[in-house]
N, C-alpha and C positions, 0 to 999 in steps of 0.2 A: 504493500500500500504506499502510495506516495504522500508527501506532505500535503498535496493539493486535493487529495480525494475528498469529495463532498464539501469542499470549501465554497463559500458563497462569494462570487466575484462580480463586480460591476465595472464596465468599461465604457466610458464616453468616447464618442468617435469610433465606435466599435465595428463599423461596417467597412472601413477602408484602411489601407496602409498598415501601420504598426498596431493600431487598435484591433484590426481584424486578425492579424497574425497572432497577437497575444491571446485573443479569444480562442483561436484554434488550438494553441498549445495548452491552454488551461483545460479546454474540453477534453483533449487527449489524455490529460492527467487526472481526469475524473472530477473536475470542479463543475459546480453549477454556475452558469454564466448568464448575466443580464447585459444585453447590448443596448446602448443608448445612443440614439442619433435622430436627426430630424426627419429623414425620409423613410416612410413606412415600407416603400418598395425595396430599398436597400436592406432594411432590417429583415424583411421576410426572406430575401435571398440568402442573407448571411445565416439566418436561423435554419433554413433548409439545409444548407451545407454542413453546418455543425451537427444538426440532428441526424443526418445521414451517416455521420461518423460517431454516433452514439452520444452526442452531447445533450445535456439537460439545459435548455436555452429559454430565457425569458426576454422578450423584446419590449422596449419602452420608447415610444416616440416623444422626444423632448428637445427643446432648444436651450443649450447651456448658457446663452446670453439673456434668457428670460428669468427674472428674479423668482417667479413662481414655480418654474418647472423642476428645478433640482429638489426642493422639498417634496414635490409630488413624486418624483422618482424615488426618493428615499422612503417615502411612506408606502409606496407600492412594493418595494423590495422587503421592507419590514413586515408587511402583511403577508407576503408570499412565503418568505423564508425565516422570519423571526429575527433577522439580523444580517450582518454582512461581515466578511473576513478580509476582503481585498477590494479596493477601489482604485482603478487607474484612470486618470484624466488625460486621455489621449487626443481629445479634440483640439484643433488649432490650425493655423495656417501661416505660411511665410509670404514674402513679397520681395520685389526688387525696385529700388529707387534710391535717389540721394536723400540724405536726411533733411536737407534744407528745401527740397522741392516736394517732399511728401506732404500732402495736405494734412492739416490738423485733424480733420475728420477721420482720415485714415489711421492716425495715431489712436484716436478714440476707439475705432472699430477693433484694431488689433489688441489694444489693452483690454478691451471688453472680452473678446474671444479668447485670447491667450492667457490673460492674467485674471481678470475679475471672475471669469467662469471657474477658475481654480478655487477662488475664495468661495463662490457659491457651492461648489462641490463639497469642500471640506466642512463648511458650516452645516450643510444638510446631513452629512454622514458621520461627523466626528464622534457623536455619542455612541452610535452602534459599533464603530470601529474601535473605540477605546474599550468598550465592554468586552469585545472579542479579542483584544490585544492584536488587532488586525494591522493591515498594511495600507497606506495611502501613497500611491505612486504618482508623482508629478513628472510629465514629460517636458523637460526643458530643452536645452540645445547647447551646442558649443558656443553659439552666439548669445547664450545667456551668461557666459563667463568672460568672453572678450567680444568686442563689437567690430566686425569687419566692415569694409566698405560695401556700399551698394544694397544693403538690406533694408533700407527705409525704416519703418517703425518696428520691424521685427525684433532687433536686439533689445530695445528698451522694454518691450513687452515680455521678453524671456528673462531679462535681468530681474524683473519684478517677481517672476516665478521662483528664481533662485533664492531671493530674499525671503519669500513666503515659506519655502521649504525649511530654511534654517530656523525661522521663528517657530514654526510648528514643531520642529524637533525639540527645541528648548522648552516650549510651553506644554506640549502634549506628550512628549517622550516619557517623562517621569510617570505619567498616568497609564502607560502601556501601549500607546499608539506608536507604531513604526512608520516613519516617513522616509521615502526614498526619492531622491531627485535623480532623474536620468537625463544626461546631457550627451545626446548622440550627434554624430555628424550626419550628413545627408542620408536619408533612408531610401533604399532602393525601391523602385516601383516597377510594375509590369510594363507601364508605358511612362517613360521619363517625362516629367513636366517641364515645359519651358515657359518662363515668365515674360511678361510684356512690360517694357519701360523704355521711354525714349531718351532718358538722361543718363544711362549707364552703358558701358561697353557691351557689345554683343556677347562676349564670352561670359559676362556676369549673369546672363539670363538662363543659364543652366542650373541644375539642382544644387550644385555646390558653389554657385556664383563665381565660377572660374577658379576656385581654390583647388590646390593639388591634394584632393582627398578622395579616397575610395568610398563608394556608397556602402551603407551598412545593410546587411541581410536582415530583414525584419523578423524572420523566424529565429535566427541566431540571437538577435537582440532580445527577443521575447524570453528565450532560454536564460540569458544573462540576467534579465530583470527578475525572473522568478527565483533564480539562485541567489541573487542579492537580497531578495525578500527573506528567503529562508535563513540567511545569515544576518538579517536585520542591519544591513549596511546603510550608511547615510547617503552616499552618492555612488552613481555609476557613470563613468566617463568613457565614451567610445568614439574614437580610439583612445586608449589609455595614455599614449604619449602626448596628448594634448594637455595633460596636467602640467607639463614643463612650460608650455607657452603661458598657461594661466599664472603659474608662479613667477615667471619672468615679468609678465605684464604688471603684476602687483608690486614686485620689488624694483623694477626698472622699466617704467612705462614707455620711455623712448625706445628701448630695445624691442619691447613688445609691439609697439607701433611699426617699427621697421620690419619686423618678421611678417606682420599681417599685410603690410603694403607690398612686400616682395612676393607674397603668395596669392595676390589678387591682381587681375589685369588692370593695367593703367587706362585712364580715360583717353579717348581719341583726341 
């Protein structure tokens, strides 16, 4: 019997990308999985795929940017399962632009989706998670530790997620809640996304914004996330060598900036 057998797991953004991969790995390990996303069609498709592999799946249509939806999701899970052991907030999005040309409204939108939705999620689930000594997983980013060029409002929204994770560890950790911050590089997709922006180099419109980074396999990352939860680790950085850049940027900002500038394309 694995650690995850019969564990009650909730994943926001659970129909695509990392959220979908994580749901699959949890289902394979015997967990009960609640998928949360806006589109019912995507939820139904993901649920069928997981059920075909023997998964016990609950789907809940909800918008993580709506203040009323996450309490409703938590209530539904509580009524169905009597509690929860694992919540991963995987909903979010990136973008490409210059910081100074990104509209203020876009900053608001990304802060709402990438950061404030994390707050809504933990506020809705923290009592159940604390009671079960469960796991709250926040999907941050390498750009939540250092802020490369051409990401527009994205780094600011992910830096806030990193700060929230540390606060939660300090405030709720002594009560039994485990908080894991995951900071991955670009996650591999079946169809690689290209962004649109008129004010950045063409190379920056790729998934890694032109940086020399290999994309991360979502299933392998899911395995790492669950292993980190079992060990109740504070952070998971992928690739691990990025920690050196984070340290250098804190101790010697000029050197950190030089490395980031060298590893992203120059403006035309």
